[in-house]
N, C-alpha and C positions, 0 to 999 in steps of 0.2 A: 504494500500500500504506500502511496505517496500523497503528499499534501501540496496543493497549489494555492498560494496566497496571492490575491489581487491587491497590489499596492502601488499602482502606477499613477493614479489621478491626483489632481489638485484638490485641496479642501476649500473650494471657493466659498462654501456656505459658512465656513468658520471665520470668515473675515480675515483680519490681519494675522491671526494665529495660524490660519491655514496657509499663509504665504511664507511663514517663517521656516517651515519644515514639512516633510510629508506626514500625513496623518499617522502612519504606522510608527513614527518616531515620537509621538506625543508621550511625555512621561507621566506616569502615575505611581506615586510612592517611590520615585527614584528609578523606575524601570519602564522602558518604552513598551508600547503595545507589541512591537515586533519581538523584543526579548521575551515578553510573556507568552506570545504564540509559540516560539521555539521551545521554551521551557515546557509548556503543556504538551506539545507534540512529542518531544523526546521522552517525557515522563510516561507517555502512553505507548511508547515503542515505535513511534513514527519518526524515522531518521532521514528519510528522503523528502526533502522540502524544496520546492521550487517557488521562487518569488518573482512575480511580474512587476517590474519597476519602470519608472519613467521620470516623473517630476522629481528633480533634485536627487537623482539616483546615486550620485557620489556619496551623499550623506547616508543613504541606506547601506551602501557597500561598507562604509566606515563602521557603521553599527554592527553589521554582520561580522566584520573582522575582529571586533572587540568581544564577541560572544564566545564564551568558553564551550568546549565540546569537541569531540573528535570529528564529527561530520558537520561541515559548514554548509548551510543552505546555498543552493545555486540560484543565479538570477538570470532572467531573460528580459531584455529591454523592449518596451513598447514605444517606438518613436512617435506614435500618434496618440499619446496619452491624453491629449486635449479632447479627443473624440469620445464616443460612447464606450461604456465598459465592455461591450461585446467585442471591441477590438482587442482589449486586453485578454479576453478569454480566447480569442483566436490566436493571439501571440503565444498562448500556453498550449497550443495544439500538440506539440511533440510530447509534452508531459501527459496530456490527456490520452494519447494513443500509445503510450509506452507499455501497456499491459497491466493487468491487475486493477483492483479497486482504487478510486481516486477520491480524496477529500478536496473539495473546493471551498475556499474560505475567503470572506472579506477580511482585509487586514485591519480595519478600523473599528474593531469590536473589543470591548473589555468584558471578560466573562469568567464564570466559574469553570474550573477544569472538568467538573462533572458533566457539563453540557457537551464538551467535546468527547468525553468518554462514551456518551450515548451513541455517537457515530462510530467510534473506533471499536468498541467492545460489544456493540449491539447486534453483531452478525452481518454477513455480507448482503449486498443488494443496493438498492437505490433508496435513499432515506432523506426526508426533509425533517427539519426541526421547527417546531412552532411553539409560540407562547400565546396562550388564549387570553391573557390579561395584558391588554395593550391600549394605549391612548392614541387614537388616530384623528385627533382634532385637526391636524394639519394635512391629513391624507398622505403622509409620507411613508407609512408602513407598507411594506410589500406583504400582501395577505395571501394565505393559502386557504381556500375554501373547499370543504368536503360535503358531499351529500351521501348519506348512508355509508360513510367510510371511504368513499371514492373521491379523489380530487376532481374538482370541476372548474377551478379557476386559480390563477396565480398571478396577481397584479396589484398595483397600488390602488387603482380606481376600479370599482366593480360596477357592472351594468345593473341598473335598478331592477331589472326583471330576473336577475340571477337567483336561482333557488339553491339554498344550502342550509345545512343544519349545524355546521361547526365552522368556525373561522379562527385563525390565529396568525400572528405576525411571524414571518420567516426570520430566523436568526441570521441568515446569510451564510450558513454553513450547510454543506450537502455531502452526501456520500453517493458515488456513482459506480456502478458495475463497469467492467471493461467494455461491454457492448454499448452501454448508454454513454460512457465517456467518449468513445469514438464517434458515436452518432452526434453528440453535442459539438465536438470539434468540427464535424462536417457541416452541421447546421450553421455554426458561426461563419464558416467559409461561404455559405450561401448568402448570408446577410451582407458580407463584404462585397460579394460579386454583384449583389443587387443595390449597392451603394447605400446600404442602411447602416452606415458607420456611427450614427449618433444614437443608436438604440442601447438600452441597458441590457446587460447579459441575461437578465431574468426572462426576457422575451424569448430567447433561444431555448432556455430551459422549459418555459411554458409550452412551447410548441411540442416538445417531446412528451411532456407530462400529459397534455390533452390527447395526444395521439396514442399513448400507451399507459393509461392511468393505472391499470392493474399491476404494472411493473414497479410502482412506487409505494412506499409506506411512510408513515409519519410517526415521529417520536415527539411526545408532548413534554416540554421542559418547563411548563408553567410553574412559577415559584422559585426557580433558580435565578441567581442574579446575573444580569448581562445588560449591556447597552451599546448601541452603535453610535459612534461619534460623528455627527454631521454638523451640529450647530454649537455655538458657544455655550448655550445652556446645557447641552449634553456633556460638555467638559465639567461643568459645575456639578451636575447630577452624578457623573462618574466618580468625582472626588468625594462628594458628600454622602451619596446613597449606596453606590455599588462597592467601592473599595472597602468600607467597613464590613460589609457582608462577606466579601472574599476573605478578609482576615479571619472572621469568625469560622468560616468553612475550613480554613487551613488549621486552625487550632483544634477543631473537632477531629480532623483527619489525623 
């Protein structure tokens, strides 16, 4: 199993803070998000890590060089990091097609290691993580909707007529089997060929999900602490609300 971390884009919605450094280098309690990712993955036995970089990539390389450990993550540069995240996912195509299951992860998430363990230790296959308790006042959450246990939608904005009986926010972490990982790489290539470079990568995943819903399952991580860092208030919440809960979880472990 290998992990692919998407860390190429700018944090434009973070304002000045997002221009100072890549989001994956934001520090929390003295450790960057990137360092925390690598620590969690290694602790769970995932040593093959591929990082898609772009914005201020030299700073990311410097952080990787400073990390202890025998296996250093490799990087792949997305020169078109200003475009949609589907381009970054296409840039990761070799890692997606290299065989075996693949973890796909947004690099701008602060989270409890138990969340990642649900993907790594929960068995092979194609897995989504969802949190049923979420605030979507700004309609920023990417939502996974199910009807009678079957996925029926995966988007930020839902059609008013959509029927579902369960909805949760996607954590931005996925596990894909080898066939689906290869199909996802191919679908991203189709997006680029159609000049759909400004699409979010979730659209390519959505295509496969709706074509083959029976091949995907969902893990509910509601109640475990995590946050995606998009806005300045997310940084505040990460510091004040999420970090204390991570510390408590480590003490219990």
